[in-house]
N, CA, C and O atoms as a printed pandas DataFrame, in Angstrom:
     atom_number atom_name residue_name chain_id  residue_number  x_coord  y_coord  z_coord
0              1         N          MET        A               1   10.192    0.026   12.013
1              2        CA          MET        A               1    9.179   -0.963   11.719
2              3         C          MET        A               1    7.967   -0.262   11.136
3              4         O          MET        A               1    7.504    0.744   11.673
4              5         N          ARG        A               2    7.470   -0.776   10.071
5              6        CA          ARG        A               2    6.261   -0.231    9.453
6              7         C          ARG        A               2    5.131   -1.231    9.623
7              8         O          ARG        A               2    5.353   -2.442    9.645
8              9         N          HIS        A               3    3.929   -0.715    9.742
9             10        CA          HIS        A               3    2.754   -1.561    9.916
10            11         C          HIS        A               3    1.837   -1.379    8.721
11            12         O          HIS        A               3    1.674   -0.266    8.221
12            13         N          ALA        A               4    1.243   -2.462    8.263
13            14        CA          ALA        A               4    0.233   -2.413    7.209
14            15         C          ALA        A               4   -0.931   -3.267    7.665
15            16         O          ALA        A               4   -0.746   -4.379    8.161
16            17         N          VAL        A               5   -2.128   -2.741    7.495
17            18        CA          VAL        A               5   -3.328   -3.450    7.908
18            19         C          VAL        A               5   -4.110   -3.848    6.673
19            20         O          VAL        A               5   -4.393   -3.019    5.808
20            21         N          LEU        A               6   -4.455   -5.112    6.597
21            22        CA          LEU        A               6   -5.302   -5.611    5.520
22            23         C          LEU        A               6   -6.677   -5.850    6.128
23            24         O          LEU        A               6   -6.969   -6.937    6.628
24            25         N          THR        A               7   -7.491   -4.853    6.080
25            26        CA          THR        A               7   -8.789   -4.933    6.739
26            27         C          THR        A               7   -9.884   -5.096    5.696
27            28         O          THR        A               7   -9.714   -4.724    4.535
28            29         N          GLY        A               8  -10.973   -5.638    6.109
29            30        CA          GLY        A               8  -12.098   -5.841    5.200
30            31         C          GLY        A               8  -13.038   -6.881    5.763
31            32         O          GLY        A               8  -12.915   -7.299    6.914
32            33         N          CYS        A               9  -13.957   -7.280    4.952
33            34        CA          CYS        A               9  -14.962   -8.235    5.412
34            35         C          CYS        A               9  -14.429   -9.662    5.328
35            36         O          CYS        A               9  -13.451   -9.924    4.629
36            37         N          PRO        A              10  -15.077  -10.586    6.044
37            38        CA          PRO        A              10  -14.689  -11.995    5.918
38            39         C          PRO        A              10  -14.799  -12.446    4.456
39            40         O          PRO        A              10  -15.758  -12.110    3.760
40            41         N          GLY        A              11  -13.824  -13.193    4.017
41            42        CA          GLY        A              11  -13.808  -13.659    2.638
42            43         C          GLY        A              11  -13.264  -12.621    1.665
43            44         O          GLY        A              11  -13.369  -12.787    0.450
44            45         N          GLY        A              12  -12.686  -11.558    2.198
45            46        CA          GLY        A              12  -12.186  -10.481    1.348
46            47         C          GLY        A              12  -10.819  -10.744    0.742
47            48         O          GLY        A              12  -10.340   -9.947   -0.064
48            49         N          GLY        A              13  -10.186  -11.841    1.113
49            50        CA          GLY        A              13   -8.901  -12.197    0.531
50            51         C          GLY        A              13   -7.691  -11.820    1.352
51            52         O          GLY        A              13   -6.562  -12.047    0.916
52            53         N          ASN        A              14   -7.890  -11.243    2.543
53            54        CA          ASN        A              14   -6.754  -10.832    3.371
54            55         C          ASN        A              14   -5.859  -12.010    3.738
55            56         O          ASN        A              14   -4.643  -11.966    3.549
56            57         N          ALA        A              15   -6.477  -13.060    4.263
57            58        CA          ALA        A              15   -5.704  -14.229    4.695
58            59         C          ALA        A              15   -4.981  -14.863    3.512
59            60         O          ALA        A              15   -3.833  -15.289    3.636
60            61         N          ARG        A              16   -5.642  -14.924    2.385
61            62        CA          ARG        A              16   -5.038  -15.519    1.184
62            63         C          ARG        A              16   -3.814  -14.727    0.738
63            64         O          ARG        A              16   -2.782  -15.310    0.406
64            65         N          LEU        A              17   -3.926  -13.410    0.729
65            66        CA          LEU        A              17   -2.795  -12.571    0.336
66            67         C          LEU        A              17   -1.616  -12.780    1.278
67            68         O          LEU        A              17   -0.479  -12.928    0.830
68            69         N          ILE        A              18   -1.884  -12.794    2.572
69            70        CA          ILE        A              18   -0.812  -12.986    3.545
70            71         C          ILE        A              18   -0.158  -14.352    3.359
71            72         O          ILE        A              18    1.067  -14.459    3.412
72            73         N          GLU        A              19   -0.953  -15.394    3.143
73            74        CA          GLU        A              19   -0.400  -16.733    2.901
74            75         C          GLU        A              19    0.500  -16.743    1.674
75            76         O          GLU        A              19    1.578  -17.338    1.703
76            77         N          GLU        A              20    0.075  -16.096    0.606
77            78        CA          GLU        A              20    0.873  -16.042   -0.625
78            79         C          GLU        A              20    2.189  -15.293   -0.395
79            80         O          GLU        A              20    3.239  -15.727   -0.870
80            81         N          LEU        A              21    2.137  -14.184    0.322
81            82        CA          LEU        A              21    3.353  -13.422    0.604
82            83         C          LEU        A              21    4.326  -14.224    1.472
83            84         O          LEU        A              21    5.539  -14.153    1.275
84            85         N          GLN        A              22    3.798  -14.982    2.424
85            86        CA          GLN        A              22    4.656  -15.800    3.286
86            87         C          GLN        A              22    5.342  -16.913    2.497
87            88         O          GLN        A              22    6.459  -17.307    2.832
88            89         N          ARG        A              23    4.697  -17.417    1.471
89            90        CA          ARG        A              23    5.295  -18.493    0.657
90            91         C          ARG        A              23    6.312  -17.974   -0.353
91            92         O          ARG        A              23    7.178  -18.723   -0.805
92            93         N          ASP        A              24    6.211  -16.716   -0.704
93            94        CA          ASP        A              24    7.102  -16.129   -1.701
94            95         C          ASP        A              24    8.439  -15.785   -1.040
95            96         O          ASP        A              24    8.475  -14.947   -0.139
96            97         N          PRO        A              25    9.539  -16.417   -1.471
97            98        CA          PRO        A              25   10.843  -16.164   -0.832
98            99         C          PRO        A              25   11.267  -14.695   -0.857
99           100         O          PRO        A              25   11.944  -14.237    0.063
100          101         N          ALA        A              26   10.887  -13.968   -1.872
101          102        CA          ALA        A              26   11.260  -12.556   -1.958
102          103         C          ALA        A              26   10.535  -11.718   -0.911
103          104         O          ALA        A              26   11.080  -10.724   -0.432
104          105         N          TRP        A              27    9.325  -12.103   -0.555
105          106        CA          TRP        A              27    8.544  -11.347    0.425
106          107         C          TRP        A              27    8.683  -11.869    1.844
107          108         O          TRP        A              27    8.628  -11.090    2.795
108          109         N          SER        A              28    8.859  -13.151    2.001
109          110        CA          SER        A              28    8.839  -13.752    3.339
110          111         C          SER        A              28    9.892  -13.176    4.279
111          112         O          SER        A              28    9.696  -13.166    5.495
112          113         N          VAL        A              29   10.998  -12.701    3.735
113          114        CA          VAL        A              29   12.048  -12.102    4.579
114          115         C          VAL        A              29   11.829  -10.615    4.817
115          116         O          VAL        A              29   12.576   -9.988    5.569
116          117         N          ARG        A              30   10.799  -10.043    4.173
117          118        CA          ARG        A              30   10.536   -8.608    4.297
118          119         C          ARG        A              30    9.289   -8.289    5.117
119          120         O          ARG        A              30    8.982   -7.123    5.365
120          121         N          ILE        A              31    8.574   -9.332    5.536
121          122        CA          ILE        A              31    7.330   -9.111    6.278
122          123         C          ILE        A              31    7.302   -9.943    7.555
123          124         O          ILE        A              31    7.996  -10.953    7.676
124          125         N          ALA        A              32    6.497   -9.501    8.490
125          126        CA          ALA        A              32    6.187  -10.262    9.704
126          127         C          ALA        A              32    4.660  -10.244    9.803
127          128         O          ALA        A              32    4.055   -9.174    9.874
128          129         N          CYS        A              33    4.051  -11.399    9.807
129          130        CA          CYS        A              33    2.598  -11.485    9.775
130          131         C          CYS        A              33    2.041  -11.856   11.143
131          132         O          CYS        A              33    2.419  -12.867   11.736
132          133         N          LEU        A              34    1.147  -11.027   11.622
133          134        CA          LEU        A              34    0.485  -11.307   12.892
134          135         C          LEU        A              34   -0.704  -12.232   12.650
135          136         O          LEU        A              34   -1.356  -12.151   11.609
136          137         N          PRO        A              35   -0.982  -13.105   13.608
137          138        CA          PRO        A              35   -2.147  -13.988   13.450
138          139         C          PRO        A              35   -3.435  -13.177   13.571
139          140         O          PRO        A              35   -3.438  -12.070   14.109
140          141         N          GLU        A              36   -4.520  -13.741   13.067
141          142        CA          GLU        A              36   -5.827  -13.115   13.252
142          143         C          GLU        A              36   -6.204  -13.270   14.715
143          144         O          GLU        A              36   -6.472  -14.380   15.174
144          145         N          ASN        A              37   -6.227  -12.194   15.432
145          146        CA          ASN        A              37   -6.457  -12.298   16.865
146          147         C          ASN        A              37   -7.895  -12.655   17.227
147          148         O          ASN        A              37   -8.179  -12.962   18.385
148          149         N          ILE        A              38   -8.803  -12.621   16.260
149          150        CA          ILE        A              38  -10.174  -13.062   16.523
150          151         C          ILE        A              38  -10.181  -14.535   16.927
151          152         O          ILE        A              38  -10.982  -14.941   17.769
152          153         N          PHE        A              39   -9.300  -15.333   16.337
153          154        CA          PHE        A              39   -9.244  -16.754   16.675
154          155         C          PHE        A              39   -8.689  -16.961   18.081
155          156         O          PHE        A              39   -9.105  -17.875   18.794
156          157         N          ILE        A              40   -7.760  -16.117   18.466
157          158        CA          ILE        A              40   -7.224  -16.175   19.827
158          159         C          ILE        A              40   -8.325  -15.796   20.813
159          160         O          ILE        A              40   -8.505  -16.461   21.833
160          161         N          MET        A              41   -9.056  -14.732   20.508
161          162        CA          MET        A              41  -10.090  -14.239   21.415
162          163         C          MET        A              41  -11.263  -15.203   21.553
163          164         O          MET        A              41  -11.896  -15.242   22.608
164          165         N          ARG        A              42  -11.562  -15.962   20.543
165          166        CA          ARG        A              42  -12.663  -16.931   20.644
166          167         C          ARG        A              42  -12.381  -17.976   21.722
167          168         O          ARG        A              42  -13.308  -18.548   22.294
168          169         N          GLN        A              43  -11.120  -18.219   21.994
169          170        CA          GLN        A              43  -10.730  -19.183   23.017
170          171         C          GLN        A              43  -10.970  -18.648   24.429
171          172         O          GLN        A              43  -11.048  -19.424   25.382
172          173         N          VAL        A              44  -11.088  -17.335   24.567
173          174        CA          VAL        A              44  -11.229  -16.697   25.868
174          175         C          VAL        A              44  -12.640  -16.869   26.431
175          176         O          VAL        A              44  -12.820  -16.891   27.648
176          177         N          GLY        A              45  -13.632  -16.989   25.563
177          178        CA          GLY        A              45  -14.999  -17.189   26.023
178          179         C          GLY        A              45  -15.803  -15.922   26.224
179          180         O          GLY        A              45  -16.782  -15.930   26.970
180          181         N          ILE        A              46  -15.413  -14.828   25.577
181          182        CA          ILE        A              46  -16.170  -13.581   25.636
182          183         C          ILE        A              46  -16.895  -13.430   24.303
183          184         O          ILE        A              46  -16.293  -13.620   23.246
184          185         N          SER        A              47  -18.174  -13.091   24.341
185          186        CA          SER        A              47  -18.959  -12.930   23.123
186          187         C          SER        A              47  -18.466  -11.737   22.312
187          188         O          SER        A              47  -18.191  -10.680   22.880
188          189         N          PRO        A              48  -18.348  -11.891   20.985
189          190        CA          PRO        A              48  -17.950  -10.765   20.135
190          191         C          PRO        A              48  -18.935   -9.600   20.179
191          192         O          PRO        A              48  -18.595   -8.497   19.751
192          193         N          ARG        A              49  -20.121   -9.816   20.675
193          194        CA          ARG        A              49  -21.119   -8.748   20.778
194          195         C          ARG        A              49  -20.902   -7.854   22.007
195          196         O          ARG        A              49  -21.530   -6.803   22.133
196          197         N          GLU        A              50  -20.021   -8.273   22.897
197          198        CA          GLU        A              50  -19.769   -7.499   24.115
198          199         C          GLU        A              50  -18.711   -6.428   23.888
199          200         O          GLU        A              50  -17.793   -6.604   23.088
200          201         N          ARG        A              51  -18.852   -5.326   24.600
201          202        CA          ARG        A              51  -17.836   -4.264   24.553
202          203         C          ARG        A              51  -16.485   -4.799   25.024
203          204         O          ARG        A              51  -15.441   -4.451   24.473
204          205         N          LEU        A              52  -16.520   -5.635   26.034
205          206        CA          LEU        A              52  -15.296   -6.210   26.590
206          207         C          LEU        A              52  -14.502   -6.954   25.517
207          208         O          LEU        A              52  -13.273   -6.876   25.492
208          209         N          PHE        A              53  -15.188   -7.666   24.640
209          210        CA          PHE        A              53  -14.530   -8.397   23.563
210          211         C          PHE        A              53  -13.774   -7.429   22.660
211          212         O          PHE        A              53  -12.615   -7.667   22.320
212          213         N          GLN        A              54  -14.433   -6.334   22.270
213          214        CA          GLN        A              54  -13.793   -5.372   21.375
214          215         C          GLN        A              54  -12.597   -4.702   22.044
215          216         O          GLN        A              54  -11.578   -4.463   21.397
216          217         N          ARG        A              55  -12.714   -4.402   23.321
217          218        CA          ARG        A              55  -11.570   -3.813   24.039
218          219         C          ARG        A              55  -10.426   -4.814   24.137
219          220         O          ARG        A              55   -9.259   -4.448   23.992
220          221         N          ALA        A              56  -10.760   -6.072   24.382
221          222        CA          ALA        A              56   -9.717   -7.103   24.477
222          223         C          ALA        A              56   -9.009   -7.281   23.136
223          224         O          ALA        A              56   -7.788   -7.430   23.096
224          225         N          ILE        A              57   -9.765   -7.266   22.043
225          226        CA          ILE        A              57   -9.175   -7.359   20.704
226          227         C          ILE        A              57   -8.188   -6.210   20.489
227          228         O          ILE        A              57   -7.083   -6.413   19.986
228          229         N          PHE        A              58   -8.600   -5.011   20.874
229          230        CA          PHE        A              58   -7.740   -3.836   20.722
230          231         C          PHE        A              58   -6.421   -4.024   21.472
231          232         O          PHE        A              58   -5.345   -3.822   20.909
232          233         N          HIS        A              59   -6.513   -4.410   22.738
233          234        CA          HIS        A              59   -5.303   -4.546   23.557
234          235         C          HIS        A              59   -4.422   -5.703   23.072
235          236         O          HIS        A              59   -3.195   -5.600   23.103
236          237         N          LEU        A              60   -5.025   -6.782   22.634
237          238        CA          LEU        A              60   -4.255   -7.899   22.097
238          239         C          LEU        A              60   -3.516   -7.470   20.835
239          240         O          LEU        A              60   -2.337   -7.781   20.663
240          241         N          GLN        A              61   -4.211   -6.756   19.955
241          242        CA          GLN        A              61   -3.579   -6.273   18.724
242          243         C          GLN        A              61   -2.390   -5.374   19.038
243          244         O          GLN        A              61   -1.319   -5.523   18.450
244          245         N          MET        A              62   -2.581   -4.441   19.964
245          246        CA          MET        A              62   -1.494   -3.527   20.315
246          247         C          MET        A              62   -0.324   -4.283   20.943
247          248         O          MET        A              62    0.835   -3.970   20.671
248          249         N          ALA        A              63   -0.622   -5.276   21.780
249          250        CA          ALA        A              63    0.448   -6.063   22.413
250          251         C          ALA        A              63    1.247   -6.839   21.375
251          252         O          ALA        A              63    2.474   -6.905   21.452
252          253         N          LEU        A              64    0.553   -7.427   20.405
253          254        CA          LEU        A              64    1.262   -8.174   19.355
254          255         C          LEU        A              64    2.152   -7.238   18.526
255          256         O          LEU        A              64    3.307   -7.558   18.246
256          257         N          GLU        A              65    1.610   -6.096   18.144
257          258        CA          GLU        A              65    2.398   -5.141   17.356
258          259         C          GLU        A              65    3.592   -4.608   18.156
259          260         O          GLU        A              65    4.707   -4.537   17.641
260          261         N          ASP        A              66    3.353   -4.240   19.401
261          262        CA          ASP        A              66    4.440   -3.732   20.246
262          263         C          ASP        A              66    5.507   -4.795   20.472
263          264         O          ASP        A              66    6.699   -4.490   20.480
264          265         N          GLY        A              67    5.081   -6.036   20.654
265          266        CA          GLY        A              67    6.033   -7.132   20.851
266          267         C          GLY        A              67    6.953   -7.302   19.654
267          268         O          GLY        A              67    8.164   -7.459   19.816
268          269         N          LEU        A              68    6.384   -7.272   18.449
269          270        CA          LEU        A              68    7.226   -7.385   17.255
270          271         C          LEU        A              68    8.140   -6.185   17.103
271          272         O          LEU        A              68    9.296   -6.330   16.706
272          273         N          ASP        A              69    7.639   -5.016   17.410
273          274        CA          ASP        A              69    8.504   -3.824   17.354
274          275         C          ASP        A              69    9.725   -3.994   18.250
275          276         O          ASP        A              69   10.841   -3.657   17.855
276          277         N          ARG        A              70    9.513   -4.517   19.460
277          278        CA          ARG        A              70   10.635   -4.716   20.394
278          279         C          ARG        A              70   11.580   -5.812   19.905
279          280         O          ARG        A              70   12.798   -5.683   20.030
280          281         N          VAL        A              71   11.031   -6.877   19.355
281          282        CA          VAL        A              71   11.862   -7.989   18.889
282          283         C          VAL        A              71   12.741   -7.569   17.718
283          284         O          VAL        A              71   13.935   -7.868   17.691
284          285         N          PHE        A              72   12.154   -6.885   16.762
285          286        CA          PHE        A              72   12.912   -6.508   15.579
286          287         C          PHE        A              72   13.771   -5.276   15.797
287          288         O          PHE        A              72   14.807   -5.128   15.149
288          289         N          GLY        A              73   13.368   -4.397   16.686
289          290        CA          GLY        A              73   14.161   -3.212   16.971
290          291         C          GLY        A              73   14.225   -2.243   15.811
291          292         O          GLY        A              73   13.492   -2.366   14.830
292          293         N          GLN        A              74   15.104   -1.291   15.943
293          294        CA          GLN        A              74   15.222   -0.232   14.948
294          295         C          GLN        A              74   15.912   -0.687   13.660
295          296         O          GLN        A              74   15.641   -0.141   12.591
296          297         N          GLY        A              75   16.785   -1.662   13.750
297          298        CA          GLY        A              75   17.576   -2.054   12.591
298          299         C          GLY        A              75   16.851   -2.927   11.586
299          300         O          GLY        A              75   17.207   -2.935   10.407
300          301         N          GLU        A              76   15.859   -3.649   12.021
301          302        CA          GLU        A              76   15.147   -4.575   11.134
302          303         C          GLU        A              76   14.125   -3.825   10.298
303          304         O          GLU        A              76   13.293   -3.091   10.830
304          305         N          CYS        A              77   14.192   -4.013    9.007
305          306        CA          CYS        A              77   13.267   -3.318    8.105
306          307         C          CYS        A              77   12.238   -4.307    7.567
307          308         O          CYS        A              77   12.322   -4.742    6.418
308          309         N          ARG        A              78   11.276   -4.654    8.402
309          310        CA          ARG        A              78   10.183   -5.529    7.989
310          311         C          ARG        A              78    8.861   -4.787    8.122
311          312         O          ARG        A              78    8.716   -3.874    8.935
312          313         N          VAL        A              79    7.925   -5.192    7.322
313          314        CA          VAL        A              79    6.575   -4.657    7.426
314          315         C          VAL        A              79    5.756   -5.657    8.232
315          316         O          VAL        A              79    5.761   -6.853    7.942
316          317         N          ILE        A              80    5.053   -5.160    9.244
317          318        CA          ILE        A              80    4.144   -6.010   10.013
318          319         C          ILE        A              80    2.802   -5.988    9.304
319          320         O          ILE        A              80    2.190   -4.932    9.144
320          321         N          LEU        A              81    2.348   -7.159    8.881
321          322        CA          LEU        A              81    1.035   -7.268    8.241
322          323         C          LEU        A              81    0.029   -7.759    9.270
323          324         O          LEU        A              81    0.262   -8.747    9.967
324          325         N          CYS        A              82   -1.085   -7.059    9.353
325          326        CA          CYS        A              82   -2.134   -7.381   10.323
326          327         C          CYS        A              82   -3.441   -7.646    9.583
327          328         O          CYS        A              82   -3.752   -6.986    8.593
328          329         N          HIS        A              83   -4.198   -8.620   10.077
329          330        CA          HIS        A              83   -5.519   -8.890    9.523
330          331         C          HIS        A              83   -6.528   -7.837    9.956
331          332         O          HIS        A              83   -7.470   -7.526    9.227
332          333         N          ARG        A              84   -6.326   -7.302   11.131
333          334        CA          ARG        A              84   -7.255   -6.324   11.674
334          335         C          ARG        A              84   -6.446   -5.250   12.381
335          336         O          ARG        A              84   -5.571   -5.554   13.192
336          337         N          GLY        A              85   -6.735   -4.019   12.077
337          338        CA          GLY        A              85   -6.025   -2.930   12.714
338          339         C          GLY        A              85   -6.718   -2.469   13.979
339          340         O          GLY        A              85   -7.886   -2.781   14.212
340          341         N          SER        A              86   -6.002   -1.738   14.778
341          342        CA          SER        A              86   -6.568   -1.266   16.041
342          343         C          SER        A              86   -7.728   -0.298   15.812
343          344         O          SER        A              86   -8.595   -0.176   16.678
344          345         N          LEU        A              87   -7.769    0.385   14.680
345          346        CA          LEU        A              87   -8.876    1.295   14.402
346          347         C          LEU        A              87  -10.141    0.579   13.949
347          348         O          LEU        A              87  -11.207    1.192   13.918
348          349         N          ASP        A              88  -10.056   -0.687   13.601
349          350        CA          ASP        A              88  -11.259   -1.439   13.227
350          351         C          ASP        A              88  -12.262   -1.468   14.372
351          352         O          ASP        A              88  -13.467   -1.595   14.153
352          353         N          LEU        A              89  -11.757   -1.351   15.582
353          354        CA          LEU        A              89  -12.613   -1.308   16.762
354          355         C          LEU        A              89  -13.686   -0.230   16.626
355          356         O          LEU        A              89  -14.830   -0.438   17.029
356          357         N          LEU        A              90  -13.324    0.904   16.066
357          358        CA          LEU        A              90  -14.257    2.011   15.921
358          359         C          LEU        A              90  -15.474    1.614   15.083
359          360         O          LEU        A              90  -16.592    2.027   15.390
360          361         N          ALA        A              91  -15.276    0.832   14.047
361          362        CA          ALA        A              91  -16.399    0.404   13.206
362          363         C          ALA        A              91  -17.417   -0.387   14.013
363          364         O          ALA        A              91  -18.621   -0.204   13.834
364          365         N          TYR        A              92  -16.957   -1.258   14.896
365          366        CA          TYR        A              92  -17.875   -2.042   15.732
366          367         C          TYR        A              92  -18.604   -1.144   16.725
367          368         O          TYR        A              92  -19.794   -1.327   16.980
368          369         N          TRP        A              93  -17.886   -0.178   17.280
369          370        CA          TRP        A              93  -18.497    0.743   18.235
370          371         C          TRP        A              93  -19.607    1.534   17.549
371          372         O          TRP        A              93  -20.705    1.660   18.091
372          373         N          LEU        A              94  -19.327    2.063   16.371
373          374        CA          LEU        A              94  -20.308    2.859   15.651
374          375         C          LEU        A              94  -21.502    2.011   15.223
375          376         O          LEU        A              94  -22.648    2.439   15.357
376          377         N          ASP        A              95  -21.243    0.828   14.717
377          378        CA          ASP        A              95  -22.307   -0.053   14.248
378          379         C          ASP        A              95  -23.281   -0.418   15.370
379          380         O          ASP        A              95  -24.485   -0.528   15.142
380          381         N          ARG        A              96  -22.766   -0.599   16.552
381          382        CA          ARG        A              96  -23.611   -1.010   17.687
382          383         C          ARG        A              96  -24.125    0.180   18.504
383          384         O          ARG        A              96  -24.832    0.010   19.497
384          385         N          ARG        A              97  -23.757    1.379   18.066
385          386        CA          ARG        A              97  -24.198    2.610   18.731
386          387         C          ARG        A              97  -23.834    2.637   20.217
387          388         O          ARG        A              97  -24.622    3.074   21.056
388          389         N          TRP        A              98  -22.635    2.164   20.519
389          390        CA          TRP        A              98  -22.163    2.200   21.894
390          391         C          TRP        A              98  -21.746    3.622   22.233
391          392         O          TRP        A              98  -21.524    4.440   21.341
392          393         N          ALA        A              99  -21.643    3.910   23.507
393          394        CA          ALA        A              99  -21.376    5.263   23.988
394          395         C          ALA        A              99  -20.110    5.853   23.371
395          396         O          ALA        A              99  -19.072    5.197   23.293
396          397         N          LYS        A             100  -20.222    7.093   22.942
397          398        CA          LYS        A             100  -19.109    7.792   22.308
398          399         C          LYS        A             100  -17.894    7.877   23.222
399          400         O          LYS        A             100  -16.765    7.690   22.769
400          401         N          GLU        A             101  -18.113    8.158   24.498
401          402        CA          GLU        A             101  -16.985    8.303   25.425
402          403         C          GLU        A             101  -16.205    6.997   25.587
403          404         O          GLU        A             101  -15.011    7.030   25.883
404          405         N          GLU        A             102  -16.849    5.872   25.402
405          406        CA          GLU        A             102  -16.140    4.586   25.483
406          407         C          GLU        A             102  -15.262    4.371   24.257
407          408         O          GLU        A             102  -14.227    3.712   24.349
408          409         N          ARG        A             103  -15.659    4.916   23.114
409          410        CA          ARG        A             103  -14.845    4.768   21.900
410          411         C          ARG        A             103  -13.528    5.506   22.043
411          412         O          ARG        A             103  -12.508    5.072   21.508
412          413         N          LYS        A             104  -13.546    6.606   22.755
413          414        CA          LYS        A             104  -12.339    7.410   22.890
414          415         C          LYS        A             104  -11.268    6.727   23.729
415          416         O          LYS        A             104  -10.078    6.980   23.542
416          417         N          ASN        A             105  -11.674    5.876   24.638
417          418        CA          ASN        A             105  -10.724    5.227   25.531
418          419         C          ASN        A             105  -11.045    3.742   25.613
419          420         O          ASN        A             105  -11.819    3.330   26.478
420          421         N          PRO        A             106  -10.464    2.922   24.726
421          422        CA          PRO        A             106  -10.744    1.484   24.747
422          423         C          PRO        A             106  -10.331    0.793   26.039
423          424         O          PRO        A             106  -10.714   -0.352   26.278
424          425         N          ALA        A             107   -9.562    1.471   26.866
425          426        CA          ALA        A             107   -9.120    0.851   28.117
426          427         C          ALA        A             107  -10.217    0.847   29.184
427          428         O          ALA        A             107  -10.049    0.226   30.233
428          429         N          LEU        A             108  -11.339    1.533   28.931
429          430        CA          LEU        A             108  -12.428    1.572   29.921
430          431         C          LEU        A             108  -12.949    0.201   30.237
431          432         O          LEU        A             108  -13.863    0.059   31.048
């Protein structure tokens, strides 16, 4: 299983590209698209400005990716497309000047 992350700012075209690929019969059988987990997390009631929110996003992203890896197994040759990668968390940590030691271990 290969992973590809389409990261960028809101309105950058990531969602549009994924929608187009899903509609294209040649691509739709070669990709697995993960939902934008920000929409899932908004339902939880944690502010995006909190460290807890960023850690939860990280763990949700990893769980979704790991789940697809297990479902497809070794034989399936699909690319997992993600709106946000697990490393995007670092950008939020740096921007908010949160403690360096917390960036190293999102499980804190």
